N, C-alpha and C positions, 0 to 999 in steps of 0.2 A: 820564593826563597832561592838564594844562590848557594851552591855547594862547591867547596874547594877541597880537592883531595891531593895529598902529597904523601906517598907511602902509607903508613897506617894512620896518619893524621887526617881527620875529616873536620872541616869547619863549615858550619851552616849559619847563614845570616839572612836577615830580612832585606828588602830593597833599600830601606833607610839605614842599613848597616848595623842593625841590632843583632846580637848573637842569639841563636835559636836552639842550638844543639842540646842545651841542658833541659829544655822542655820536652824534647822528643828523643830520649836516649835509645829507644828501640830502633830508630832509623840508622844509627851509626854503624853497627855491624852489617846491616842490609846494604848500606851505601858502599862500604868497603868491598863487599862481595860483588856488587853490581857495576861499579864504576871503574874505568881504566885509571892507571896511575902514570903521570899526574893528569888532572883534568879540572875544569871549571864548568859546571852545569847550571843552567837556568831552568827553573821549574816551579812547582807549587806543592806545598804540604797540604794534604787533605785528610779528612776522616770520613769514612763511609759507614753508615748505620742504616739498617733496614733497607738496603739496596739503593741508597741515595746519599749524596754528600750532606754532611751535617756541620754547618759552619758554627752553630752555637756551641756544639760540643768541642769543636776545635778551639774556640775562644777560651773555654774552661781549662785547656791544657796549659795556658800561660799562668802557672801558679808559682808563687815564691817558695813554697815548702817542698824540699826534696822528697819527703815521704809521700806527699800527695802526688808529685810527679811520677814517682815509681809505681804507685797504685794505679794511676790513670793510664800509664803506658801499657799496662797489661789489660785493663778493662776496656779502654778505647784506643787501640793502637792506631797510629797515623801511617800514612803512606806518602811517598814522594813521587810525583808525576813529572817527568822530565820533558821539556819541549824545545830546548836549544843547547847545543854544545859550543861553548865559546873558548875553551882551552882544552888541549889534548896532548898526548905525547908528540904530536906534530908541531905543537907550539900554539901561539895566539891565533885564534880562528875568527876574530871579530870582523876582519875585512873580507873574509871569504863569503861568497853568496849564500843565501839561505838554503838553496837546493843542495849545495855541497855540505853545509853544516848538518842538514837533516840526514843525509846519507851517512855521514860520519857518526852522528848520534845513534842511529839505528844499529850500526855495526859495532859501536863501542860499548853499549849498555847491555848487560845480561839481566833481563827482567826477572823479578821475583815477586813474592806476595806483597812486599812493602815498597818496591821500586818498579815503576811502570814508565812507558813512553807514551805520550799522548797520541791519539789517532791523527792521521794526516791524509788528505786526499787532494788531487788536482782536478777532480770531477765536480763541477758545480751542482749537479743533480744529487750526488752523494752528500755533499755538504748541506744542501737544502733538507735532505732527509734527516740528517743528524740534528739540524736546527729545530725541526719539528718534533722529533722524538726524544731527544736527550734531555730536554728541559724537565721531564718527569723524573730524571735521576739527580736533579739539583744543579744542572748546568744552565746558566742564563743566556747562552748564545754560542757563537763560534767566532774564531779569530781568522782573519785573512792576512797573509803576509806576501810581500813581493818575492818571487822566486830568486831574483837576482839581488835582493837587498842585503846590505851588511848589517851586523849587529850594532845597534846604536843605543848604548846605555843612557837612561835618563830621558829618552825621547819616545814619543808615541809614533813609532815607525811601523804601525800596523793598523788594521781596521777591526774594530769590535762590532759585530752584528748581534744586537740584543733584541729580545722581545720587549715590546712597549705596550703597556696597558694603562687604563685609567681606573681610579677608584675615588669615591666620595668619602672623605674622612672628617672626623670631628677635629676641630682646632682646640686642643685642650690646654695649650700653654705656649710659651715662647722663650727663647734665649736672646739676651742682648748681643749685639754685634761687638766683636772684639774691639776694644778701645772706644766704643760708642754707647756705653751704658746710659740709658735715659734719653738717648738721642736717635739711635737706630736699632731696629730689630735685626737680629742675626738669622734666626731660623724659627719656624713654627713647628710645634710638637703635635704629631698626628696620632689619632686614636681610632680604633674600631671596636665595636661591641662583639663579644664572643657569644656562644650559644647559651651561656648562663646569664647574659645581660651585663657582664662586667666589661668596662672599658679598658682595653689593652693598648699599651703604647706600641705603635707599629713603625715609627721612624720619624724623620723630619723632612721638611722642605725648606731650602734656603736659596732658591734660584731667583733672587731679587736684585734689581739695580739699587744703587745707593739712594737715589731719590725715592724709590718705592719703600726702602727700609725706613726712611724718615717718615713717610706717610703712614706706615703701619703703626707707628707709635701712637698717633692720634686715633687711628681707626680702632685699635685694640683697647684704648684707655677705658672706655665704659665697661668692658668685660673683665677688667682687673678688680673692680670693686667687690669685696667680699668673696672673691673667687675660691679661696682655700677652705672656707667654712664648710661647704658641702661637696668639695671636689672629690671625685672617685679615686684620685691618686693621693689623697691626703695621708693615708696610713703609710704608703710607700715613701712619701717625701719625709715623714717624720722618722722613719726607720733607716733612711739612707740606703735603700735597697739598690744593689748594683745593676739590676736589670731594668730599672726604671729611670725616668729623666732625673738628672742631677747626680746619679750614682756613678762612681768611677769604675772603669773596667781596666783590664790589663792592656787594652789597646789604646786607651785614652791618654796615657803617658802624662798624667797630672794636669790635663787641660781643665779649664774652668767650665764645668758643665751645669752650674747652677741655673735654675729656670724659674720663670714666673708663671703661676697658674692663671687660667682664664675660665670664666664661667662657661659651661657646656651649652653654647648657644649657636656658634657659627660652624658652617660646613664649607670645605673647599674641595675642589676636584684636583687630583694630582696624577701625573704620569709616573709609572714605576716599571721596572724591568723584570723583577723577580721577587718572589716571596720565599724567604728562607725561614722555615719554621713558622713562627707567628709574626714575623717582621719583614719589612722591605729590606732586601739585601743591600741596596745602595740608597743614597738620599733621593727622595722623590722630587719631581719637577712640578712647581705650582702651575696650574692651568687657569683656574678661575674660581671665584666665590660662588657657592651654590646657596643663595638665600631662599631659593624655592624648595629646599630640602631640609627636613627636620633632622637633628642629630641622631634620633632613634633609628633612622634608616641606614645609618653608616655601620654596617656589620660585615663579617667575613663572608657571609653568604653571597654577597654581590661579586666576589672575586672569582675569576676564572680558575677552575681546578684542572691541573694538568695530569693526565693519566700517568701512573708510575711507570718507570722503565728501569729494569734491573741494571745497576751500575756495573756489575760484573761483565755484562755483555760489551760495555764500552772499553774496559781495561783488561778484558780477558785475553787479548791477543798477545 
């Protein structure tokens, strides 16, 4: 999120310029108290529950009903974590080096329960320790920035260092590629069995070349025959559930999320960086087909479990 302050006016927007303030009313007085006037701050809106970040609860905050927003703002309050100052009473800071902007950020912000400044270190050993320990609080890695780098909006002027792991997943369905329905596959829908034997939707993999997308149409064709008749997601599909494939969420912005079911017979190995609740936080990367593995072996028990780490220790300073 980007936060703009001018006097008592505080405007919060997403990176794609969508207004966010109405969904997080509890942040506005906290931002007025914490930020200098005027300023522009780059950061992230988070919700912490049970000592770790909770992205699924954060998604639920984007609700159209004002009454629901008011209720959730009390039950699951959000916080703003600042990591860059790009405008201040000194003026436009975008061309100033990162080391200067960081010093100004630390001096400008008055931390409180709902407004924090992200941790920073110049010691690679400390950063490695954070990378190893903080994942248990819901962080999927660390960010490295050039100390003399300018602020470059819209550009990947940083390095994301993430955890990478692999998992064997059931291929339970697919979505057609945009503009290529019937000709190219867009993404494969992945599933894992929970402790009760229910197949849960955990995410998608879409890392295919255009040639491979066309080949997948032929490869998956036999699995489409009669797939919905005994599909474990049939009831969710008929109900149009928002948490399952084909369901709209407030982040999907009207995108076509219709999907085609497949018989539960194929398994693939994917790379993923982080598990958020019961799902992969980001799209997984396809590695290979696992024809040597039955779908019944694809469960959550295979995933590496990260020991919990109290989030308050990260944002407590």
